[in-house]
C-alpha positions in Angstrom: 45.4 -39.5 -39.1 43.3 -42.5 -40.2 39.7 -41.7 -41.3 37.6 -44.4 -42.9 35.2 -42.4 -45.0 33.1 -45.4 -45.8 31.9 -45.5 -42.1 29.2 -43.0 -40.8 30.8 -39.5 -40.1 30.5 -37.9 -36.7 30.1 -34.2 -35.9 33.1 -32.4 -34.3 35.8 -34.8 -35.2 39.1 -33.2 -34.0 37.3 -30.1 -32.9 39.9 -27.7 -31.4 40.2 -27.7 -27.6 42.5 -25.6 -25.4 45.6 -27.2 -24.0 48.5 -25.6 -22.0 50.5 -24.6 -25.1 47.6 -23.6 -27.4 45.0 -25.7 -29.1 44.8 -29.2 -30.4 42.2 -31.5 -32.0 40.0 -33.2 -29.4 40.6 -36.9 -28.9 37.3 -38.2 -27.5 37.5 -41.4 -25.4 34.2 -40.8 -23.6 31.8 -42.6 -25.9 30.5 -44.9 -23.2 29.1 -41.9 -21.4 27.7 -40.1 -24.5 28.7 -40.7 -28.1 29.3 -37.8 -30.5 26.4 -37.1 -32.9 26.5 -38.7 -36.4 26.3 -36.2 -39.3 23.4 -38.2 -40.6 21.6 -37.6 -37.4 22.3 -33.9 -37.3 21.0 -33.6 -40.9 17.8 -35.5 -40.0 17.1 -33.2 -37.1 17.8 -30.1 -39.2 15.5 -31.4 -41.9 12.7 -31.9 -39.4 13.0 -28.5 -37.8 11.2 -26.3 -40.5 7.9 -28.3 -39.9 8.4 -29.1 -36.2 5.1 -29.2 -34.4 3.3 -31.1 -31.7 2.4 -34.7 -32.7 -1.0 -36.4 -32.8 -4.4 -35.0 -33.0 -3.3 -31.9 -35.0 -5.0 -31.1 -38.2 -2.4 -28.5 -39.4 0.1 -29.5 -42.0 3.1 -29.2 -39.7 1.5 -31.4 -37.1 0.7 -34.0 -39.7 4.3 -34.0 -41.1 5.8 -34.2 -37.6 3.3 -36.9 -36.5 4.3 -39.0 -39.5 8.0 -38.5 -38.9 7.5 -39.5 -35.2 5.6 -42.7 -36.0 8.0 -43.5 -38.8 10.8 -43.2 -36.4 9.1 -45.7 -34.1 8.8 -48.2 -37.0 12.5 -47.6 -37.9 13.5 -48.5 -34.3 11.2 -51.5 -34.4 12.9 -52.7 -37.5 16.4 -52.0 -36.1 15.6 -54.1 -33.1 14.1 -57.0 -35.0 10.3 -56.2 -34.6 9.3 -56.1 -30.9 5.7 -55.6 -30.1 6.0 -52.3 -28.4 8.5 -49.5 -28.9 8.0 -46.7 -26.3 10.2 -43.6 -26.5 11.6 -42.6 -23.1 14.4 -40.1 -22.0 17.1 -42.6 -21.8 18.0 -46.2 -20.5 17.4 -45.2 -16.9 14.0 -43.8 -17.7 13.2 -47.0 -19.6 14.0 -49.2 -16.7 12.1 -47.0 -14.3 9.1 -47.3 -16.6 9.5 -51.1 -16.7 9.8 -51.2 -13.0 6.4 -49.4 -12.7 4.8 -51.7 -15.1 5.8 -55.1 -13.7 2.9 -56.9 -12.1 2.4 -56.7 -8.3 4.7 -59.2 -6.5 7.1 -59.7 -9.4 10.5 -61.0 -8.2 13.4 -59.3 -10.1 16.9 -60.9 -10.2 19.8 -58.7 -11.0 23.6 -58.9 -10.7 25.4 -56.4 -8.5 27.7 -55.8 -11.5 25.0 -53.9 -13.3 24.8 -50.2 -14.0 22.7 -48.3 -11.3 20.0 -47.8 -13.9 19.3 -51.5 -13.8 20.1 -52.2 -10.2 18.0 -49.6 -8.5 14.5 -49.1 -9.9 13.0 -52.4 -8.6 10.6 -52.7 -5.6 11.6 -56.3 -4.9 14.9 -57.6 -6.1 17.3 -60.5 -5.5 20.9 -59.1 -6.0 23.3 -61.6 -7.1 27.2 -61.5 -6.4 29.4 -60.6 -9.3 30.0 -63.9 -11.2 33.5 -65.3 -11.6 32.7 -66.6 -15.1 30.0 -66.5 -17.7 29.1 -70.1 -16.7 28.7 -69.0 -13.1 26.4 -66.3 -14.2 24.1 -68.8 -15.9 24.2 -71.1 -12.9 23.5 -68.3 -10.4 20.7 -66.8 -12.5 18.9 -70.2 -12.8 19.3 -71.0 -9.1 18.0 -67.6 -8.1 15.0 -67.6 -10.5 14.0 -71.1 -9.3 14.3 -70.0 -5.6 11.9 -67.1 -6.2 8.4 -67.4 -4.8 5.5 -68.2 -7.0 4.5 -65.4 -9.3 6.0 -63.3 -12.1 9.8 -63.3 -12.3 12.1 -61.0 -14.3 15.9 -61.4 -14.9 17.6 -58.1 -15.6 21.1 -58.1 -17.2 23.4 -55.9 -19.2 24.5 -56.9 -22.8 27.9 -55.3 -22.5 29.5 -53.9 -19.3 29.8 -50.2 -19.2 32.9 -50.6 -17.0 34.9 -53.2 -18.8 33.1 -53.6 -22.2 32.8 -57.3 -21.7 29.9 -59.1 -23.5 27.5 -61.0 -21.2 26.0 -64.3 -22.3 22.6 -62.7 -22.8 21.3 -65.3 -25.3 22.1 -68.1 -22.9 20.6 -66.1 -19.9 17.5 -65.6 -22.0 17.2 -69.4 -22.4 17.7 -69.8 -18.6 15.0 -67.3 -17.8 12.5 -68.8 -20.2 13.2 -72.3 -19.0 12.5 -71.1 -15.5 9.2 -69.4 -16.6 10.7 -66.0 -16.1 11.2 -63.0 -18.5 14.4 -61.2 -19.2 15.1 -57.5 -19.7 18.3 -56.5 -21.5 20.3 -53.2 -21.0 21.5 -52.8 -24.6 22.8 -49.2 -24.0 26.5 -50.2 -24.5 25.9 -52.9 -27.0 23.7 -51.3 -29.6 26.2 -48.7 -30.7 28.9 -51.4 -31.3 27.2 -54.5 -32.6 24.1 -55.5 -34.5 21.4 -56.5 -32.0 18.2 -58.6 -32.5 15.8 -58.1 -29.7 13.7 -61.1 -30.7 15.0 -63.5 -28.0 14.4 -61.1 -25.2 11.2 -59.9 -23.6 12.4 -56.3 -23.0 15.2 -54.1 -24.2 16.3 -50.6 -23.3 18.7 -48.3 -25.0 19.8 -44.7 -25.0 20.0 -42.3 -28.0 22.9 -40.4 -26.5 25.1 -43.6 -26.7 23.8 -44.5 -30.1 25.2 -41.3 -31.7 21.8 -39.5 -31.3 22.3 -37.2 -28.4 18.9 -35.4 -28.5 17.5 -36.7 -25.2 15.6 -39.8 -26.1 15.7 -43.5 -25.3 13.8 -46.6 -26.0 11.9 -49.4 -24.1 11.0 -52.1 -26.4 9.4 -55.5 -26.0 6.3 -57.4 -25.0 3.1 -55.5 -24.7 1.1 -57.4 -22.1 2.6 -56.0 -18.9 2.9 -52.5 -20.3 -0.7 -52.6 -21.5 -2.0 -53.7 -18.0 0.0 -51.2 -16.0 -1.0 -47.7 -14.9 0.5 -45.1 -17.1 4.1 -44.2 -16.3 3.1 -40.5 -16.4 -0.5 -39.4 -16.1 -1.6 -36.6 -18.4 -2.6 -35.7 -21.9 -2.1 -38.3 -24.7 -2.3 -41.2 -22.3 -6.1 -41.1 -22.0 -9.1 -42.2 -24.1 -11.6 -40.2 -22.0 -11.7 -38.0 -18.8 -14.9 -37.0 -17.1 -15.6 -33.8 -15.0 -15.7 -36.1 -12.0 -12.1 -37.3 -12.7 -12.9 -40.8 -14.0 -10.3 -41.7 -16.5 -10.1 -44.4 -19.2 -6.5 -44.9 -20.2 -5.4 -45.7 -23.7 -5.0 -49.4 -24.3 -2.1 -49.1 -26.7 1.1 -49.3 -24.5 3.0 -46.8 -26.7 0.2 -44.2 -26.2 -0.5 -45.2 -22.6 3.1 -44.5 -21.4 4.0 -41.5 -23.6 1.9 -38.8 -21.9 2.5 -35.2 -22.7 4.3 -33.8 -25.7 7.1 -36.3 -26.6 10.7 -35.6 -27.6 9.9 -35.7 -31.2 13.4 -34.7 -32.4 15.0 -37.2 -30.1 13.0 -40.0 -31.7 13.8 -38.8 -35.2 17.5 -38.7 -34.1 17.5 -42.2 -32.9 15.8 -43.4 -36.0 18.4 -41.6 -38.1 21.2 -43.4 -36.2 19.4 -46.7 -36.8 19.3 -46.0 -40.6 22.9 -45.0 -40.6 24.3 -47.9 -38.7 24.2 -50.6 -41.5 27.8 -51.5 -42.3 28.3 -53.6 -39.2 31.2 -55.6 -40.7 33.1 -52.4 -41.2 32.2 -50.9 -37.9 33.1 -53.9 -35.9 36.3 -54.6 -37.8 37.6 -51.0 -37.3 36.6 -50.9 -33.6 38.2 -54.2 -32.9 41.5 -53.0 -34.6 41.6 -49.8 -32.6 40.7 -51.6 -29.4 43.5 -54.1 -29.9 45.9 -51.2 -30.5 44.7 -49.5 -27.3 44.8 -52.6 -25.1 48.1 -53.8 -26.4 49.6 -50.3 -25.7 48.1 -50.1 -22.3 49.5 -53.6 -21.4 53.0 -52.4 -22.2 52.8 -49.5 -19.8 54.4 -50.0 -16.4 51.8 -49.5 -13.6 48.8 -49.5 -15.8 46.2 -52.3 -14.8 43.2 -53.0 -17.0 40.1 -54.0 -15.1 38.3 -57.2 -16.2 35.6 -59.4 -15.1 36.5 -62.6 -17.0 40.1 -62.1 -18.3 41.8 -60.3 -21.1 40.6 -62.8 -23.8 36.9 -62.3 -23.2 35.1 -60.6 -26.1 34.2 -57.0 -25.5 33.1 -53.7 -27.2 35.3 -50.6 -27.3 35.5 -49.9 -23.7 38.6 -50.2 -21.4 38.9 -49.2 -17.8 42.2 -49.1 -15.9 44.1 -47.8 -13.0 47.6 -46.2 -12.9 49.8 -47.0 -9.9 50.7 -43.9 -7.9 48.2 -41.7 -9.6 44.6 -40.8 -8.8 42.1 -41.3 -11.6 41.1 -37.7 -11.4 44.6 -36.3 -11.7 45.3 -38.5 -14.7 42.1 -37.4 -16.4 42.8 -33.7 -15.8 46.4 -34.2 -17.0 45.2 -35.9 -20.3 42.7 -33.1 -20.9 44.8 -30.1 -19.9 48.0 -31.1 -21.6 46.9 -33.4 -24.4 43.3 -32.6 -25.3 42.1 -36.1 -24.5 38.8 -36.7 -23.0 38.3 -39.8 -20.7 36.0 -40.6 -17.9 37.1 -41.1 -14.3 35.2 -42.3 -11.3 33.0 -45.4 -10.6 30.8 -45.1 -13.8 27.5 -45.6 -12.0 28.5 -49.1 -11.2 30.0 -48.8 -7.7 29.9 -52.4 -6.5 31.6 -53.6 -9.7 34.4 -51.0 -9.6 34.9 -51.7 -5.9 35.3 -55.4 -6.7 37.6 -55.0 -9.7 39.9 -52.5 -7.9 39.6 -54.4 -4.5 38.7 -51.1 -2.8 35.4 -49.3 -2.3 37.3 -46.0 -2.3 39.3 -46.5 -5.5 38.2 -44.8 -8.7 39.3 -45.8 -12.2 39.8 -44.4 -15.7 37.7 -45.4 -18.6 38.6 -45.0 -22.3 35.9 -45.7 -24.7 35.9 -45.4 -28.5 33.7 -45.7 -31.5 33.0 -44.1 -34.9 35.4 -41.2 -35.4 38.2 -42.7 -33.2 41.5 -42.7 -35.2 44.9 -44.3 -34.8 46.3 -40.8 -33.9 43.9 -40.6 -31.0 44.9 -44.0 -29.7 48.6 -43.2 -30.0 48.2 -39.8 -28.4 46.5 -41.4 -25.3 49.2 -44.0 -25.0 52.0 -41.5 -25.4 50.3 -39.2 -22.8 50.0 -42.0 -20.3 53.6 -42.9 -20.8 54.7 -39.4 -20.0 52.7 -38.8 -16.8 54.5 -36.6 -14.3 55.6 -38.3 -11.2 
């Protein structure tokens, strides 16, 4: 088994799981759904627990310690993302985009591709949905044409950085240039990119990500970006912490700071601490990317050699991607293959449509067909990849 000790360690590597003939070490290929916890993240949460308390306005020592840890976490995430104006802690990427959808000005036209995850497709009141582009160049042209055709008023382009179905990288920097040239803003779904590549949010107006995909599975996410729309919007949640004052008659003055305004109630302090710990741990990007690309090539080459296995792709096998591969197996349902891999070989993959129904329907040429997704990251080994390939080669007829 290959283990690169120089890279951040994960909790539960090769944890024993039951199979038909006993137990085996778990081969986790479900990182795109939720990545395992980094050991550094688990350690940071454990260190915070003895003084855990509610944040803000507390005079007690534990409250002061926890408040400092929470706000330090915000600054760590801000630095990790390249210094956006606002860093608001949410539950996950879906929550972040729903918050942004509530904050966009009245009458904002939103442009989104139908290849997006449902989290970025569905929250908008008023959206122009573009067909799945046949190439990155077509994506740029379609986005520009759609933005220029929008009525007068605020406009927002929403796009993923890396597909959660195919792992393919979208031309987000070029799309940002298109949006800004058209007088629009751009919001990036970085949930699948941030765990795999260094990411600078500076060229983008808004960025969302999830802790549970960033090796910090403690129920927190992030919406980061420009402050003006967030400052002007009604609070995402109405309650304690979001206010400056409330009268007996119910008159409310909301907090001006977007981070306070949209974080009503007691926040997920441990989730924020966990995300910050992951941000601090993910520093050796050269090593992380090199090892992921090596393992991904091993997996994709092996899949290509298996009869009846077809990899799904937007823009062809040579397009750059992160460690995500979706595929179908002729003569087998995705669910039956996933169950076989788990029950017989101790391998965890995802089967279904991956909350991206239009994209999977297009790539499989069928609205009913589901697919398999194998996704990898820190903690994945050569043995895991080879076990998956061997298992697929021995599928029962």
